[in-house]
PyMOL Python script that loads the backbone (N, CA, C, O; Angstrom):
from pymol import cmd

cmd.read_pdbstr("""\
ATOM      1  N   MET A   1      28.153 179.638 127.708  1.00  0.00           N
ATOM      2  CA  MET A   1      27.741 179.897 126.360  1.00  0.00           C
ATOM      3  C   MET A   1      27.374 178.590 125.673  1.00  0.00           C
ATOM      4  O   MET A   1      28.129 177.618 125.663  1.00  0.00           O
ATOM      5  N   GLU A   2      26.184 178.617 125.104  1.00  0.00           N
ATOM      6  CA  GLU A   2      25.720 177.384 124.468  1.00  0.00           C
ATOM      7  C   GLU A   2      26.240 177.295 123.038  1.00  0.00           C
ATOM      8  O   GLU A   2      26.309 178.291 122.317  1.00  0.00           O
ATOM      9  N   LYS A   3      26.597 176.095 122.655  1.00  0.00           N
ATOM     10  CA  LYS A   3      27.035 175.857 121.281  1.00  0.00           C
ATOM     11  C   LYS A   3      25.821 175.638 120.406  1.00  0.00           C
ATOM     12  O   LYS A   3      24.883 174.932 120.775  1.00  0.00           O
ATOM     13  N   LYS A   4      25.860 176.268 119.218  1.00  0.00           N
ATOM     14  CA  LYS A   4      24.762 176.050 118.278  1.00  0.00           C
ATOM     15  C   LYS A   4      24.953 174.703 117.607  1.00  0.00           C
ATOM     16  O   LYS A   4      26.054 174.308 117.225  1.00  0.00           O
ATOM     17  N   LYS A   5      23.848 174.034 117.487  1.00  0.00           N
ATOM     18  CA  LYS A   5      23.869 172.724 116.865  1.00  0.00           C
ATOM     19  C   LYS A   5      23.887 172.914 115.346  1.00  0.00           C
ATOM     20  O   LYS A   5      23.035 173.629 114.819  1.00  0.00           O
ATOM     21  N   PRO A   6      24.821 172.304 114.632  1.00  0.00           N
ATOM     22  CA  PRO A   6      24.833 172.446 113.169  1.00  0.00           C
ATOM     23  C   PRO A   6      23.604 171.769 112.552  1.00  0.00           C
ATOM     24  O   PRO A   6      23.039 170.826 113.105  1.00  0.00           O
ATOM     25  N   LEU A   7      23.220 172.285 111.394  1.00  0.00           N
ATOM     26  CA  LEU A   7      22.070 171.708 110.691  1.00  0.00           C
ATOM     27  C   LEU A   7      22.388 170.280 110.275  1.00  0.00           C
ATOM     28  O   LEU A   7      23.502 169.982 109.843  1.00  0.00           O
ATOM     29  N   PRO A   8      21.424 169.418 110.405  1.00  0.00           N
ATOM     30  CA  PRO A   8      21.674 168.049 109.954  1.00  0.00           C
ATOM     31  C   PRO A   8      21.875 168.018 108.433  1.00  0.00           C
ATOM     32  O   PRO A   8      21.345 168.851 107.699  1.00  0.00           O
ATOM     33  N   LYS A   9      22.636 167.056 108.001  1.00  0.00           N
ATOM     34  CA  LYS A   9      22.920 166.933 106.567  1.00  0.00           C
ATOM     35  C   LYS A   9      21.661 166.633 105.767  1.00  0.00           C
ATOM     36  O   LYS A   9      21.610 166.943 104.577  1.00  0.00           O
ATOM     37  N   ASN A  10      20.664 166.050 106.372  1.00  0.00           N
ATOM     38  CA  ASN A  10      19.421 165.732 105.667  1.00  0.00           C
ATOM     39  C   ASN A  10      18.753 167.006 105.134  1.00  0.00           C
ATOM     40  O   ASN A  10      18.266 167.025 104.004  1.00  0.00           O
ATOM     41  N   ILE A  11      18.732 168.052 105.935  1.00  0.00           N
ATOM     42  CA  ILE A  11      18.100 169.302 105.507  1.00  0.00           C
ATOM     43  C   ILE A  11      18.872 169.908 104.341  1.00  0.00           C
ATOM     44  O   ILE A  11      18.278 170.432 103.399  1.00  0.00           O
ATOM     45  N   PHE A  12      20.195 169.834 104.411  1.00  0.00           N
ATOM     46  CA  PHE A  12      21.017 170.361 103.309  1.00  0.00           C
ATOM     47  C   PHE A  12      20.682 169.645 102.004  1.00  0.00           C
ATOM     48  O   PHE A  12      20.520 170.297 100.972  1.00  0.00           O
ATOM     49  N   TYR A  13      20.578 168.332 102.028  1.00  0.00           N
ATOM     50  CA  TYR A  13      20.267 167.567 100.820  1.00  0.00           C
ATOM     51  C   TYR A  13      18.839 167.835 100.342  1.00  0.00           C
ATOM     52  O   TYR A  13      18.578 167.842  99.139  1.00  0.00           O
ATOM     53  N   ILE A  14      17.935 168.049 101.260  1.00  0.00           N
ATOM     54  CA  ILE A  14      16.557 168.364 100.882  1.00  0.00           C
ATOM     55  C   ILE A  14      16.501 169.714 100.174  1.00  0.00           C
ATOM     56  O   ILE A  14      15.805 169.862  99.170  1.00  0.00           O
ATOM     57  N   VAL A  15      17.232 170.698 100.694  1.00  0.00           N
ATOM     58  CA  VAL A  15      17.264 172.028 100.069  1.00  0.00           C
ATOM     59  C   VAL A  15      17.898 171.948  98.681  1.00  0.00           C
ATOM     60  O   VAL A  15      17.385 172.549  97.737  1.00  0.00           O
ATOM     61  N   ILE A  16      18.981 171.232  98.545  1.00  0.00           N
ATOM     62  CA  ILE A  16      19.640 171.069  97.240  1.00  0.00           C
ATOM     63  C   ILE A  16      18.702 170.371  96.256  1.00  0.00           C
ATOM     64  O   ILE A  16      18.608 170.786  95.102  1.00  0.00           O
ATOM     65  N   ALA A  17      18.010 169.322  96.690  1.00  0.00           N
ATOM     66  CA  ALA A  17      17.068 168.608  95.816  1.00  0.00           C
ATOM     67  C   ALA A  17      15.939 169.538  95.385  1.00  0.00           C
ATOM     68  O   ALA A  17      15.530 169.534  94.224  1.00  0.00           O
ATOM     69  N   PHE A  18      15.441 170.331  96.324  1.00  0.00           N
ATOM     70  CA  PHE A  18      14.386 171.284  95.984  1.00  0.00           C
ATOM     71  C   PHE A  18      14.863 172.276  94.927  1.00  0.00           C
ATOM     72  O   PHE A  18      14.146 172.552  93.966  1.00  0.00           O
ATOM     73  N   LEU A  19      16.058 172.805  95.099  1.00  0.00           N
ATOM     74  CA  LEU A  19      16.599 173.766  94.131  1.00  0.00           C
ATOM     75  C   LEU A  19      16.797 173.130  92.752  1.00  0.00           C
ATOM     76  O   LEU A  19      16.526 173.767  91.734  1.00  0.00           O
ATOM     77  N   VAL A  20      17.262 171.894  92.713  1.00  0.00           N
ATOM     78  CA  VAL A  20      17.449 171.196  91.429  1.00  0.00           C
ATOM     79  C   VAL A  20      16.102 170.999  90.739  1.00  0.00           C
ATOM     80  O   VAL A  20      15.979 171.248  89.540  1.00  0.00           O
ATOM     81  N   VAL A  21      15.095 170.554  91.483  1.00  0.00           N
ATOM     82  CA  VAL A  21      13.766 170.353  90.911  1.00  0.00           C
ATOM     83  C   VAL A  21      13.194 171.679  90.431  1.00  0.00           C
ATOM     84  O   VAL A  21      12.571 171.741  89.371  1.00  0.00           O
ATOM     85  N   PHE A  22      13.402 172.736  91.204  1.00  0.00           N
ATOM     86  CA  PHE A  22      12.902 174.055  90.824  1.00  0.00           C
ATOM     87  C   PHE A  22      13.553 174.540  89.527  1.00  0.00           C
ATOM     88  O   PHE A  22      12.866 175.060  88.647  1.00  0.00           O
ATOM     89  N   VAL A  23      14.857 174.376  89.404  1.00  0.00           N
ATOM     90  CA  VAL A  23      15.568 174.809  88.195  1.00  0.00           C
ATOM     91  C   VAL A  23      15.092 174.010  86.982  1.00  0.00           C
ATOM     92  O   VAL A  23      14.870 174.584  85.916  1.00  0.00           O
ATOM     93  N   VAL A  24      14.934 172.706  87.131  1.00  0.00           N
ATOM     94  CA  VAL A  24      14.456 171.869  86.021  1.00  0.00           C
ATOM     95  C   VAL A  24      13.050 172.278  85.608  1.00  0.00           C
ATOM     96  O   VAL A  24      12.755 172.352  84.415  1.00  0.00           O
ATOM     97  N   ALA A  25      12.176 172.547  86.580  1.00  0.00           N
ATOM     98  CA  ALA A  25      10.803 172.974  86.270  1.00  0.00           C
ATOM     99  C   ALA A  25      10.809 174.314  85.539  1.00  0.00           C
ATOM    100  O   ALA A  25      10.032 174.510  84.605  1.00  0.00           O
ATOM    101  N   MET A  26      11.669 175.229  85.949  1.00  0.00           N
ATOM    102  CA  MET A  26      11.741 176.536  85.286  1.00  0.00           C
ATOM    103  C   MET A  26      12.283 176.402  83.858  1.00  0.00           C
ATOM    104  O   MET A  26      11.829 177.110  82.959  1.00  0.00           O
ATOM    105  N   LEU A  27      13.235 175.514  83.647  1.00  0.00           N
ATOM    106  CA  LEU A  27      13.759 175.288  82.292  1.00  0.00           C
ATOM    107  C   LEU A  27      12.677 174.714  81.380  1.00  0.00           C
ATOM    108  O   LEU A  27      12.573 175.092  80.214  1.00  0.00           O
ATOM    109  N   ILE A  28      11.882 173.809  81.914  1.00  0.00           N
ATOM    110  CA  ILE A  28      10.777 173.250  81.125  1.00  0.00           C
ATOM    111  C   ILE A  28       9.770 174.344  80.799  1.00  0.00           C
ATOM    112  O   ILE A  28       9.289 174.434  79.669  1.00  0.00           O
ATOM    113  N   ARG A  29       9.453 175.170  81.782  1.00  0.00           N
ATOM    114  CA  ARG A  29       8.492 176.271  81.570  1.00  0.00           C
ATOM    115  C   ARG A  29       9.014 177.252  80.527  1.00  0.00           C
ATOM    116  O   ARG A  29       8.246 177.730  79.692  1.00  0.00           O
ATOM    117  N   ILE A  30      10.305 177.557  80.564  1.00  0.00           N
ATOM    118  CA  ILE A  30      10.898 178.459  79.573  1.00  0.00           C
ATOM    119  C   ILE A  30      10.783 177.860  78.178  1.00  0.00           C
ATOM    120  O   ILE A  30      10.480 178.572  77.221  1.00  0.00           O
ATOM    121  N   GLY A  31      11.023 176.563  78.055  1.00  0.00           N
ATOM    122  CA  GLY A  31      10.885 175.892  76.755  1.00  0.00           C
ATOM    123  C   GLY A  31       9.472 175.978  76.220  1.00  0.00           C
ATOM    124  O   GLY A  31       9.268 176.236  75.034  1.00  0.00           O
ATOM    125  N   VAL A  32       8.493 175.764  77.087  1.00  0.00           N
ATOM    126  CA  VAL A  32       7.087 175.836  76.672  1.00  0.00           C
ATOM    127  C   VAL A  32       6.743 177.261  76.229  1.00  0.00           C
ATOM    128  O   VAL A  32       6.077 177.455  75.213  1.00  0.00           O
ATOM    129  N   LEU A  33       7.195 178.242  76.985  1.00  0.00           N
ATOM    130  CA  LEU A  33       6.908 179.638  76.629  1.00  0.00           C
ATOM    131  C   LEU A  33       7.594 180.046  75.330  1.00  0.00           C
ATOM    132  O   LEU A  33       7.040 180.823  74.552  1.00  0.00           O
ATOM    133  N   MET A  34       8.791 179.527  75.093  1.00  0.00           N
ATOM    134  CA  MET A  34       9.480 179.840  73.838  1.00  0.00           C
ATOM    135  C   MET A  34       8.736 179.250  72.645  1.00  0.00           C
ATOM    136  O   MET A  34       8.634 179.892  71.600  1.00  0.00           O
ATOM    137  N   ASN A  35       8.211 178.016  72.794  1.00  0.00           N
ATOM    138  CA  ASN A  35       7.430 177.409  71.710  1.00  0.00           C
ATOM    139  C   ASN A  35       6.158 178.211  71.453  1.00  0.00           C
ATOM    140  O   ASN A  35       5.785 178.433  70.301  1.00  0.00           O
ATOM    141  N   GLU A  36       5.496 178.644  72.513  1.00  0.00           N
ATOM    142  CA  GLU A  36       4.285 179.450  72.371  1.00  0.00           C
ATOM    143  C   GLU A  36       4.597 180.781  71.700  1.00  0.00           C
ATOM    144  O   GLU A  36       3.833 181.257  70.860  1.00  0.00           O
ATOM    145  N   ASN A  37       5.719 181.375  72.074  1.00  0.00           N
ATOM    146  CA  ASN A  37       6.138 182.639  71.472  1.00  0.00           C
ATOM    147  C   ASN A  37       6.423 182.466  69.983  1.00  0.00           C
ATOM    148  O   ASN A  37       6.085 183.333  69.176  1.00  0.00           O
ATOM    149  N   LYS A  38       7.041 181.353  69.624  1.00  0.00           N
ATOM    150  CA  LYS A  38       7.341 181.079  68.219  1.00  0.00           C
ATOM    151  C   LYS A  38       6.051 180.938  67.406  1.00  0.00           C
ATOM    152  O   LYS A  38       5.948 181.466  66.298  1.00  0.00           O
ATOM    153  N   LYS A  39       5.068 180.221  67.965  1.00  0.00           N
ATOM    154  CA  LYS A  39       3.783 180.052  67.275  1.00  0.00           C
ATOM    155  C   LYS A  39       3.080 181.398  67.100  1.00  0.00           C
ATOM    156  O   LYS A  39       2.519 181.676  66.041  1.00  0.00           O
ATOM    157  N   LEU A  40       3.112 182.225  68.138  1.00  0.00           N
ATOM    158  CA  LEU A  40       2.471 183.544  68.048  1.00  0.00           C
ATOM    159  C   LEU A  40       3.177 184.436  67.030  1.00  0.00           C
ATOM    160  O   LEU A  40       2.530 185.212  66.327  1.00  0.00           O
ATOM    161  N   ALA A  41       4.501 184.327  66.951  1.00  0.00           N
ATOM    162  CA  ALA A  41       5.247 185.113  65.970  1.00  0.00           C
ATOM    163  C   ALA A  41       4.876 184.685  64.547  1.00  0.00           C
ATOM    164  O   ALA A  41       4.719 185.531  63.667  1.00  0.00           O
ATOM    165  N   GLU A  42       4.739 183.384  64.321  1.00  0.00           N
ATOM    166  CA  GLU A  42       4.333 182.888  63.002  1.00  0.00           C
ATOM    167  C   GLU A  42       2.924 183.358  62.660  1.00  0.00           C
ATOM    168  O   GLU A  42       2.647 183.735  61.522  1.00  0.00           O
ATOM    169  N   GLU A  43       2.040 183.334  63.648  1.00  0.00           N
ATOM    170  CA  GLU A  43       0.668 183.804  63.430  1.00  0.00           C
ATOM    171  C   GLU A  43       0.652 185.296  63.110  1.00  0.00           C
ATOM    172  O   GLU A  43      -0.127 185.749  62.271  1.00  0.00           O
ATOM    173  N   LEU A  44       1.501 186.043  63.771  1.00  0.00           N
ATOM    174  CA  LEU A  44       1.585 187.483  63.514  1.00  0.00           C
ATOM    175  C   LEU A  44       2.069 187.761  62.100  1.00  0.00           C
ATOM    176  O   LEU A  44       1.552 188.658  61.432  1.00  0.00           O
ATOM    177  N   VAL A  45       3.046 187.009  61.642  1.00  0.00           N
ATOM    178  CA  VAL A  45       3.549 187.187  60.272  1.00  0.00           C
ATOM    179  C   VAL A  45       2.444 186.883  59.267  1.00  0.00           C
ATOM    180  O   VAL A  45       2.294 187.595  58.274  1.00  0.00           O
ATOM    181  N   ALA A  46       1.671 185.832  59.518  1.00  0.00           N
ATOM    182  CA  ALA A  46       0.570 185.482  58.616  1.00  0.00           C
ATOM    183  C   ALA A  46      -0.494 186.575  58.610  1.00  0.00           C
ATOM    184  O   ALA A  46      -1.022 186.920  57.553  1.00  0.00           O
ATOM    185  N   LYS A  47      -0.811 187.119  59.778  1.00  0.00           N
ATOM    186  CA  LYS A  47      -1.809 188.193  59.859  1.00  0.00           C
ATOM    187  C   LYS A  47      -1.322 189.453  59.153  1.00  0.00           C
ATOM    188  O   LYS A  47      -2.106 190.145  58.503  1.00  0.00           O
ATOM    189  N   GLU A  48      -0.026 189.755  59.278  1.00  0.00           N
ATOM    190  CA  GLU A  48       0.525 190.924  58.595  1.00  0.00           C
ATOM    191  C   GLU A  48       0.446 190.750  57.084  1.00  0.00           C
ATOM    192  O   GLU A  48       0.117 191.695  56.367  1.00  0.00           O
ATOM    193  N   ALA A  49       0.746 189.551  56.596  1.00  0.00           N
ATOM    194  CA  ALA A  49       0.664 189.288  55.160  1.00  0.00           C
ATOM    195  C   ALA A  49      -0.781 189.434  54.681  1.00  0.00           C
ATOM    196  O   ALA A  49      -1.038 190.011  53.625  1.00  0.00           O
ATOM    197  N   GLU A  50      -1.712 188.909  55.464  1.00  0.00           N
ATOM    198  CA  GLU A  50      -3.137 189.023  55.124  1.00  0.00           C
ATOM    199  C   GLU A  50      -3.564 190.494  55.116  1.00  0.00           C
ATOM    200  O   GLU A  50      -4.326 190.922  54.249  1.00  0.00           O
ATOM    201  N   SER A  51      -3.075 191.247  56.074  1.00  0.00           N
ATOM    202  CA  SER A  51      -3.407 192.665  56.158  1.00  0.00           C
ATOM    203  C   SER A  51      -2.869 193.425  54.950  1.00  0.00           C
ATOM    204  O   SER A  51      -3.554 194.287  54.399  1.00  0.00           O
ATOM    205  N   MET A  52      -1.653 193.107  54.541  1.00  0.00           N
ATOM    206  CA  MET A  52      -1.065 193.771  53.370  1.00  0.00           C
ATOM    207  C   MET A  52      -1.864 193.432  52.111  1.00  0.00           C
ATOM    208  O   MET A  52      -2.081 194.291  51.256  1.00  0.00           O
ATOM    209  N   GLU A  53      -2.298 192.180  52.004  1.00  0.00           N
ATOM    210  CA  GLU A  53      -3.106 191.757  50.859  1.00  0.00           C
ATOM    211  C   GLU A  53      -4.428 192.524  50.828  1.00  0.00           C
ATOM    212  O   GLU A  53      -4.869 192.971  49.769  1.00  0.00           O
ATOM    213  N   MET A  54      -5.050 192.672  51.987  1.00  0.00           N
ATOM    214  CA  MET A  54      -6.314 193.413  52.062  1.00  0.00           C
ATOM    215  C   MET A  54      -6.095 194.891  51.727  1.00  0.00           C
ATOM    216  O   MET A  54      -6.938 195.512  51.081  1.00  0.00           O
ATOM    217  N   ASP A  55      -4.972 195.450  52.162  1.00  0.00           N
ATOM    218  CA  ASP A  55      -4.665 196.836  51.835  1.00  0.00           C
ATOM    219  C   ASP A  55      -4.530 197.023  50.325  1.00  0.00           C
ATOM    220  O   ASP A  55      -4.993 198.024  49.778  1.00  0.00           O
ATOM    221  N   GLU A  56      -3.898 196.062  49.654  1.00  0.00           N
ATOM    222  CA  GLU A  56      -3.759 196.132  48.198  1.00  0.00           C
ATOM    223  C   GLU A  56      -5.126 196.060  47.517  1.00  0.00           C
ATOM    224  O   GLU A  56      -5.401 196.805  46.576  1.00  0.00           O
ATOM    225  N   LYS A  57      -5.979 195.154  48.006  1.00  0.00           N
ATOM    226  CA  LYS A  57      -7.326 195.042  47.434  1.00  0.00           C
ATOM    227  C   LYS A  57      -8.118 196.319  47.660  1.00  0.00           C
ATOM    228  O   LYS A  57      -8.831 196.777  46.767  1.00  0.00           O
ATOM    229  N   ASN A  58      -7.997 196.896  48.853  1.00  0.00           N
ATOM    230  CA  ASN A  58      -8.704 198.138  49.150  1.00  0.00           C
ATOM    231  C   ASN A  58      -8.219 199.271  48.257  1.00  0.00           C
ATOM    232  O   ASN A  58      -9.024 200.077  47.791  1.00  0.00           O
ATOM    233  N   ALA A  59      -6.911 199.342  48.014  1.00  0.00           N
ATOM    234  CA  ALA A  59      -6.366 200.379  47.146  1.00  0.00           C
ATOM    235  C   ALA A  59      -6.906 200.216  45.723  1.00  0.00           C
ATOM    236  O   ALA A  59      -7.236 201.200  45.061  1.00  0.00           O
ATOM    237  N   ALA A  60      -6.993 198.963  45.259  1.00  0.00           N
ATOM    238  CA  ALA A  60      -7.524 198.720  43.914  1.00  0.00           C
ATOM    239  C   ALA A  60      -8.996 199.120  43.839  1.00  0.00           C
ATOM    240  O   ALA A  60      -9.422 199.707  42.844  1.00  0.00           O
ATOM    241  N   LEU A  61      -9.777 198.810  44.873  1.00  0.00           N
ATOM    242  CA  LEU A  61     -11.191 199.201  44.878  1.00  0.00           C
ATOM    243  C   LEU A  61     -11.357 200.716  44.950  1.00  0.00           C
ATOM    244  O   LEU A  61     -12.245 201.273  44.305  1.00  0.00           O
ATOM    245  N   GLU A  62     -10.513 201.382  45.727  1.00  0.00           N
ATOM    246  CA  GLU A  62     -10.579 202.842  45.791  1.00  0.00           C
ATOM    247  C   GLU A  62     -10.262 203.462  44.444  1.00  0.00           C
ATOM    248  O   GLU A  62     -10.890 204.445  44.049  1.00  0.00           O
ATOM    249  N   ALA A  63      -9.285 202.895  43.728  1.00  0.00           N
ATOM    250  CA  ALA A  63      -8.951 203.394  42.402  1.00  0.00           C
ATOM    251  C   ALA A  63     -10.128 203.200  41.452  1.00  0.00           C
ATOM    252  O   ALA A  63     -10.428 204.085  40.651  1.00  0.00           O
ATOM    253  N   LEU A  64     -10.799 202.049  41.533  1.00  0.00           N
ATOM    254  CA  LEU A  64     -11.977 201.804  40.696  1.00  0.00           C
ATOM    255  C   LEU A  64     -13.093 202.795  41.027  1.00  0.00           C
ATOM    256  O   LEU A  64     -13.773 203.295  40.132  1.00  0.00           O
ATOM    257  N   MET A  65     -13.272 203.070  42.299  1.00  0.00           N
ATOM    258  CA  MET A  65     -14.324 204.011  42.696  1.00  0.00           C
ATOM    259  C   MET A  65     -14.047 205.411  42.163  1.00  0.00           C
ATOM    260  O   MET A  65     -14.975 206.133  41.800  1.00  0.00           O
ATOM    261  N   LYS A  66     -12.786 205.793  42.114  1.00  0.00           N
ATOM    262  CA  LYS A  66     -12.437 207.127  41.620  1.00  0.00           C
ATOM    263  C   LYS A  66     -12.587 207.204  40.102  1.00  0.00           C
ATOM    264  O   LYS A  66     -12.996 208.233  39.564  1.00  0.00           O
ATOM    265  N   GLU A  67     -12.250 206.101  39.410  1.00  0.00           N
ATOM    266  CA  GLU A  67     -12.289 206.110  37.948  1.00  0.00           C
ATOM    267  C   GLU A  67     -13.708 205.940  37.412  1.00  0.00           C
ATOM    268  O   GLU A  67     -14.107 206.638  36.480  1.00  0.00           O
ATOM    269  N   GLU A  68     -14.451 205.037  37.981  1.00  0.00           N
ATOM    270  CA  GLU A  68     -15.768 204.705  37.445  1.00  0.00           C
ATOM    271  C   GLU A  68     -16.848 205.179  38.415  1.00  0.00           C
ATOM    272  O   GLU A  68     -16.602 205.404  39.600  1.00  0.00           O
ATOM    273  N   ASN A  69     -18.047 205.321  37.865  1.00  0.00           N
ATOM    274  CA  ASN A  69     -19.121 205.687  38.784  1.00  0.00           C
ATOM    275  C   ASN A  69     -19.605 204.440  39.526  1.00  0.00           C
ATOM    276  O   ASN A  69     -19.253 203.318  39.160  1.00  0.00           O
ATOM    277  N   GLU A  70     -20.391 204.639  40.541  1.00  0.00           N
ATOM    278  CA  GLU A  70     -20.775 203.556  41.434  1.00  0.00           C
ATOM    279  C   GLU A  70     -21.621 202.488  40.744  1.00  0.00           C
ATOM    280  O   GLU A  70     -21.484 201.304  41.052  1.00  0.00           O
ATOM    281  N   SER A  71     -22.477 202.879  39.834  1.00  0.00           N
ATOM    282  CA  SER A  71     -23.350 201.898  39.184  1.00  0.00           C
ATOM    283  C   SER A  71     -22.556 200.939  38.306  1.00  0.00           C
ATOM    284  O   SER A  71     -22.890 199.757  38.222  1.00  0.00           O
ATOM    285  N   VAL A  72     -21.506 201.437  37.650  1.00  0.00           N
ATOM    286  CA  VAL A  72     -20.667 200.556  36.829  1.00  0.00           C
ATOM    287  C   VAL A  72     -19.955 199.541  37.714  1.00  0.00           C
ATOM    288  O   VAL A  72     -19.851 198.366  37.362  1.00  0.00           O
ATOM    289  N   LEU A  73     -19.472 199.993  38.851  1.00  0.00           N
ATOM    290  CA  LEU A  73     -18.790 199.091  39.776  1.00  0.00           C
ATOM    291  C   LEU A  73     -19.759 198.042  40.333  1.00  0.00           C
ATOM    292  O   LEU A  73     -19.404 196.871  40.460  1.00  0.00           O
ATOM    293  N   MET A  74     -20.975 198.464  40.661  1.00  0.00           N
ATOM    294  CA  MET A  74     -21.969 197.519  41.170  1.00  0.00           C
ATOM    295  C   MET A  74     -22.344 196.497  40.105  1.00  0.00           C
ATOM    296  O   MET A  74     -22.527 195.320  40.414  1.00  0.00           O
ATOM    297  N   GLU A  75     -22.458 196.933  38.863  1.00  0.00           N
ATOM    298  CA  GLU A  75     -22.775 196.004  37.778  1.00  0.00           C
ATOM    299  C   GLU A  75     -21.646 195.012  37.565  1.00  0.00           C
ATOM    300  O   GLU A  75     -21.887 193.825  37.345  1.00  0.00           O
ATOM    301  N   GLN A  76     -20.424 195.494  37.631  1.00  0.00           N
ATOM    302  CA  GLN A  76     -19.273 194.608  37.477  1.00  0.00           C
ATOM    303  C   GLN A  76     -19.258 193.554  38.588  1.00  0.00           C
ATOM    304  O   GLN A  76     -19.018 192.378  38.317  1.00  0.00           O
ATOM    305  N   TYR A  77     -19.507 193.955  39.809  1.00  0.00           N
ATOM    306  CA  TYR A  77     -19.547 193.013  40.922  1.00  0.00           C
ATOM    307  C   TYR A  77     -20.680 192.002  40.744  1.00  0.00           C
ATOM    308  O   TYR A  77     -20.508 190.814  41.014  1.00  0.00           O
ATOM    309  N   ALA A  78     -21.839 192.483  40.288  1.00  0.00           N
ATOM    310  CA  ALA A  78     -22.979 191.582  40.068  1.00  0.00           C
ATOM    311  C   ALA A  78     -22.648 190.551  38.997  1.00  0.00           C
ATOM    312  O   ALA A  78     -23.009 189.382  39.133  1.00  0.00           O
ATOM    313  N   ARG A  79     -21.970 190.966  37.944  1.00  0.00           N
ATOM    314  CA  ARG A  79     -21.574 190.020  36.878  1.00  0.00           C
ATOM    315  C   ARG A  79     -20.615 188.963  37.433  1.00  0.00           C
ATOM    316  O   ARG A  79     -20.701 187.790  37.069  1.00  0.00           O
ATOM    317  N   GLU A  80     -19.707 189.382  38.310  1.00  0.00           N
ATOM    318  CA  GLU A  80     -18.771 188.430  38.907  1.00  0.00           C
ATOM    319  C   GLU A  80     -19.500 187.408  39.781  1.00  0.00           C
ATOM    320  O   GLU A  80     -19.040 186.276  39.929  1.00  0.00           O
ATOM    321  N   GLN A  81     -20.625 187.802  40.354  1.00  0.00           N
ATOM    322  CA  GLN A  81     -21.407 186.919  41.208  1.00  0.00           C
ATOM    323  C   GLN A  81     -22.500 186.174  40.432  1.00  0.00           C
ATOM    324  O   GLN A  81     -23.376 185.555  41.034  1.00  0.00           O
ATOM    325  N   ASP A  82     -22.446 186.234  39.100  1.00  0.00           N
ATOM    326  CA  ASP A  82     -23.371 185.539  38.192  1.00  0.00           C
ATOM    327  C   ASP A  82     -24.807 186.051  38.268  1.00  0.00           C
ATOM    328  O   ASP A  82     -25.746 185.278  38.080  1.00  0.00           O
ATOM    329  N   TYR A  83     -24.990 187.334  38.539  1.00  0.00           N
ATOM    330  CA  TYR A  83     -26.315 187.940  38.483  1.00  0.00           C
ATOM    331  C   TYR A  83     -26.561 188.472  37.072  1.00  0.00           C
ATOM    332  O   TYR A  83     -25.631 188.905  36.392  1.00  0.00           O
ATOM    333  N   VAL A  84     -27.807 188.435  36.646  1.00  0.00           N
ATOM    334  CA  VAL A  84     -28.176 188.955  35.330  1.00  0.00           C
ATOM    335  C   VAL A  84     -29.411 189.833  35.479  1.00  0.00           C
ATOM    336  O   VAL A  84     -30.102 189.795  36.497  1.00  0.00           O
ATOM    337  N   TYR A  85     -29.675 190.631  34.436  1.00  0.00           N
ATOM    338  CA  TYR A  85     -30.895 191.439  34.424  1.00  0.00           C
ATOM    339  C   TYR A  85     -32.105 190.516  34.295  1.00  0.00           C
ATOM    340  O   TYR A  85     -31.960 189.404  33.788  1.00  0.00           O
ATOM    341  N   PRO A  86     -33.275 190.930  34.729  1.00  0.00           N
ATOM    342  CA  PRO A  86     -34.460 190.053  34.699  1.00  0.00           C
ATOM    343  C   PRO A  86     -34.800 189.498  33.313  1.00  0.00           C
ATOM    344  O   PRO A  86     -35.153 188.324  33.204  1.00  0.00           O
ATOM    345  N   ASP A  87     -34.705 190.299  32.261  1.00  0.00           N
ATOM    346  CA  ASP A  87     -35.072 189.829  30.914  1.00  0.00           C
ATOM    347  C   ASP A  87     -33.840 189.491  30.080  1.00  0.00           C
ATOM    348  O   ASP A  87     -33.933 189.418  28.855  1.00  0.00           O
ATOM    349  N   GLU A  88     -32.722 189.290  30.701  1.00  0.00           N
ATOM    350  CA  GLU A  88     -31.483 189.057  29.982  1.00  0.00           C
ATOM    351  C   GLU A  88     -31.232 187.546  29.869  1.00  0.00           C
ATOM    352  O   GLU A  88     -31.479 186.784  30.803  1.00  0.00           O
ATOM    353  N   HIS A  89     -30.738 187.146  28.700  1.00  0.00           N
ATOM    354  CA  HIS A  89     -30.372 185.747  28.469  1.00  0.00           C
ATOM    355  C   HIS A  89     -28.864 185.669  28.390  1.00  0.00           C
ATOM    356  O   HIS A  89     -28.240 186.380  27.602  1.00  0.00           O
ATOM    357  N   VAL A  90     -28.280 184.817  29.196  1.00  0.00           N
ATOM    358  CA  VAL A  90     -26.826 184.667  29.238  1.00  0.00           C
ATOM    359  C   VAL A  90     -26.495 183.261  28.800  1.00  0.00           C
ATOM    360  O   VAL A  90     -27.026 182.286  29.332  1.00  0.00           O
ATOM    361  N   TYR A  91     -25.618 183.166  27.831  1.00  0.00           N
ATOM    362  CA  TYR A  91     -25.203 181.865  27.317  1.00  0.00           C
ATOM    363  C   TYR A  91     -23.783 181.598  27.791  1.00  0.00           C
ATOM    364  O   TYR A  91     -22.898 182.437  27.620  1.00  0.00           O
ATOM    365  N   ILE A  92     -23.568 180.447  28.379  1.00  0.00           N
ATOM    366  CA  ILE A  92     -22.250 180.092  28.882  1.00  0.00           C
ATOM    367  C   ILE A  92     -21.692 179.010  27.977  1.00  0.00           C
ATOM    368  O   ILE A  92     -22.288 177.949  27.790  1.00  0.00           O
ATOM    369  N   TYR A  93     -20.544 179.310  27.430  1.00  0.00           N
ATOM    370  CA  TYR A  93     -19.871 178.360  26.545  1.00  0.00           C
ATOM    371  C   TYR A  93     -18.727 177.726  27.303  1.00  0.00           C
ATOM    372  O   TYR A  93     -18.106 178.375  28.145  1.00  0.00           O
ATOM    373  N   GLY A  94     -18.449 176.512  27.027  1.00  0.00           N
ATOM    374  CA  GLY A  94     -17.323 175.835  27.675  1.00  0.00           C
ATOM    375  C   GLY A  94     -17.723 174.442  28.071  1.00  0.00           C
ATOM    376  O   GLY A  94     -18.744 173.918  27.624  1.00  0.00           O
ATOM    377  N   ASN A  95     -16.916 173.852  28.906  1.00  0.00           N
ATOM    378  CA  ASN A  95     -17.134 172.448  29.313  1.00  0.00           C
ATOM    379  C   ASN A  95     -18.276 172.339  30.237  1.00  0.00           C
ATOM    380  O   ASN A  95     -18.607 171.240  30.683  1.00  0.00           O
TER     381      ASN A  95
END
""", "prot")
cmd.dss("prot")
cmd.show_as("cartoon", "prot")
cmd.util.cbc("prot")
cmd.orient("prot")
């Protein structure tokens, strides 16, 4: 019966070194992914806030559409954008 030769100690140390390097690399990767996840979560919160703001604006515009007719709303928007009627004179007071 032949005796099995034990593994040399060099292979054992190589395997241990490989496992240590692998664990360190995975810990670094987890840290990077956690930072990326945090940034995405912050971006999501900002997008949700923006969405809620747009929903409020849309609700206000829908209320205006129900209360006033379309031409009044269009005229109001045109005034906000500094449009005037062709023969109209607009005087701006202030600084």
